[in-house]
C-alpha positions in Angstrom: 0.0 0.0 0.0 1.2 3.5 -0.6 3.0 5.1 2.3 0.5 8.0 2.4 -2.6 6.0 2.8 -4.4 7.0 6.0 -5.7 5.0 9.0 -2.6 2.9 9.5 -3.7 2.1 13.1 -7.1 1.0 11.9 -5.6 -1.1 9.2 -3.3 -2.8 11.7 -6.2 -3.5 14.0 -8.4 -5.0 11.3 -5.5 -7.1 9.9 -4.6 -8.4 13.4 -8.2 -9.3 14.2 -8.6 -11.2 10.9 -5.3 -13.1 11.5 -6.2 -13.8 15.1 -9.5 -15.3 14.0 -8.1 -17.4 11.2 -4.8 -18.7 12.7 -5.1 -17.8 16.4 -3.4 -15.1 18.5 -0.4 -17.3 19.5 0.4 -18.3 15.9 0.2 -14.7 14.5 3.3 -12.6 14.3 3.8 -8.8 14.2 5.4 -9.2 10.8 2.2 -11.0 9.5 0.0 -8.3 10.9 2.1 -5.5 9.4 2.3 -7.2 6.0 -1.5 -7.8 5.9 -2.0 -4.1 6.6 0.4 -3.1 3.9 2.9 -1.7 6.5 6.2 -2.5 7.9 7.0 -4.0 11.4 8.5 -0.6 12.3 5.2 1.1 11.5 3.4 -1.5 13.7 5.6 -0.5 16.7 4.8 3.2 16.2 1.2 2.4 17.2 1.5 -0.7 19.5 4.2 -1.9 21.9 3.2 -5.6 21.2 0.6 -7.6 19.3 -1.7 -7.9 22.4 -2.2 -4.2 22.4 -3.7 -4.2 18.9 -7.0 -5.1 20.6 -6.5 -2.9 23.7 -4.9 0.3 22.5 -6.1 3.7 23.6 -8.0 4.8 26.7 -11.1 6.4 25.0 -13.5 4.2 27.0 -11.8 5.0 30.3 -11.7 8.7 29.6 -15.3 8.7 28.4 -16.5 6.9 31.5 -14.5 9.1 33.9 -15.8 12.2 32.2 -19.4 11.0 32.5 -19.0 10.2 36.2 -17.4 13.6 36.8 -20.2 15.4 34.9 -23.0 13.4 36.6 -25.6 15.5 38.5 -24.5 15.9 42.1 -27.9 14.6 43.4 -27.2 11.2 41.9 -25.9 8.5 44.2 -22.5 7.2 43.3 -24.0 4.0 42.0 -26.5 5.9 39.8 -23.7 8.1 38.5 -21.7 5.1 37.6 -24.6 3.3 35.9 -25.4 6.4 33.9 -21.7 6.5 32.7 -21.7 2.8 31.8 -25.0 3.2 29.9 -23.3 5.8 27.7 -20.3 3.6 26.9 -21.7 2.7 23.5 -21.0 6.3 22.4 -17.3 5.3 22.1 -17.6 1.6 21.3 -16.6 0.2 17.9 -19.2 -1.5 15.7 -21.0 -4.5 17.2 -19.4 -6.7 14.5 -15.9 -5.7 15.5 -16.7 -6.1 19.2 -18.3 -9.5 18.7 -15.2 -10.7 16.7 -12.9 -9.2 19.3 -14.7 -10.9 22.1 -14.4 -14.3 20.4 -10.6 -13.8 19.8 -10.1 -12.8 23.5 -12.1 -15.8 24.7 -9.9 -18.1 22.7 -6.6 -16.8 24.1 -5.5 -16.9 27.7 -3.0 -14.1 27.1 -5.6 -11.9 25.7 -8.1 -12.7 28.4 -5.5 -11.8 31.0 -4.9 -8.5 29.1 -8.6 -7.8 29.0 -8.8 -8.2 32.8 -5.8 -5.8 33.3 -7.5 -3.2 31.0 -10.7 -3.6 33.0 -8.8 -3.1 36.3 -7.2 0.1 34.9 -10.7 1.4 34.0 -12.0 0.4 37.5 -9.1 2.3 39.1 -9.8 5.4 37.1 -13.5 5.2 38.0 -12.7 4.7 41.7 -10.7 7.9 41.6 -13.6 9.7 39.9 -16.0 8.5 42.6 -13.5 9.5 45.3 -13.6 13.0 43.9 -17.3 12.9 44.4 -16.7 12.2 48.1 -17.0 8.4 48.1 -14.6 6.5 50.4 -12.1 4.4 48.6 -13.3 1.0 49.7 -16.9 1.9 49.0 -16.0 3.2 45.6 -14.3 -0.1 44.7 -17.3 -2.1 45.9 -19.7 0.1 43.9 -17.5 -0.3 40.8 -17.3 -4.1 41.2 -21.1 -4.4 41.3 -21.6 -1.9 38.4 -19.0 -3.7 36.2 -20.9 -7.0 36.8 -24.1 -5.3 35.7 -22.3 -3.8 32.7 -20.9 -7.1 31.6 -24.4 -8.6 31.6 -25.8 -5.7 29.8 -23.0 -5.5 27.2 -23.3 -9.2 26.3 -27.0 -8.6 25.8 -26.4 -5.5 23.8 -24.0 -7.3 21.5 -26.6 -9.9 20.8 -29.6 -7.6 20.4 -29.1 -4.8 17.9 -32.5 -3.3 18.7 -31.7 -2.6 22.4 -29.7 0.3 23.7 -27.0 -0.2 26.2 -28.5 2.3 28.7 -31.8 0.3 28.6 -29.9 -2.9 29.2 -27.9 -1.4 32.1 -31.1 -0.2 33.7 -32.6 -3.7 33.2 -29.6 -5.4 34.7 -29.8 -3.0 37.7 -33.5 -3.8 38.1 -32.8 -7.5 38.0 -30.1 -7.0 40.7 -32.6 -5.1 42.9 -35.2 -7.8 42.5 -32.6 -10.5 43.3 -31.6 -8.9 46.6 -35.0 -7.6 47.7 -36.6 -9.8 50.3 -39.7 -11.4 49.1 -42.9 -11.4 51.1 -43.5 -14.8 52.7 -46.1 -16.8 51.0 -49.3 -17.5 52.9 -50.4 -21.1 53.1 
């Protein structure tokens, strides 16, 4: 490809995803990714420190979520502020097709699954700091984030499977399911 063609990072990401799907993460080399994208290995390393990072580069999601928590109305509880932020994550998500493919590649590779958990921990740490700035104690912030991330995972998997649903609706549904699951039921009268 000509040197001047734009979106080198995007081409590398798409080429890597295709190769990871067809031959597996472990059997794919940086040289193969670069060649498939029409670039050199040196170009690859301008964008990514290693091949794992092709699927995890950037911090757009983290920055977006933190900004949403920081901008949340002060009368919202910390949990509500966090759920509102998570419900808006689709504003920075890639296409559903890319995310579904990415999810499959990550699930097939222990190294990528580990990196996914590290990325999630980084996001959780940034969100904890954002909640602490709202006056939430550190331990409570981590607890709230752990619960909210569990809800977000449930909602996101549903969102990927249902193109007609919005992520914010599915976050709200997951939160309602949690409330129902932990709310004591009235005893049945016999």
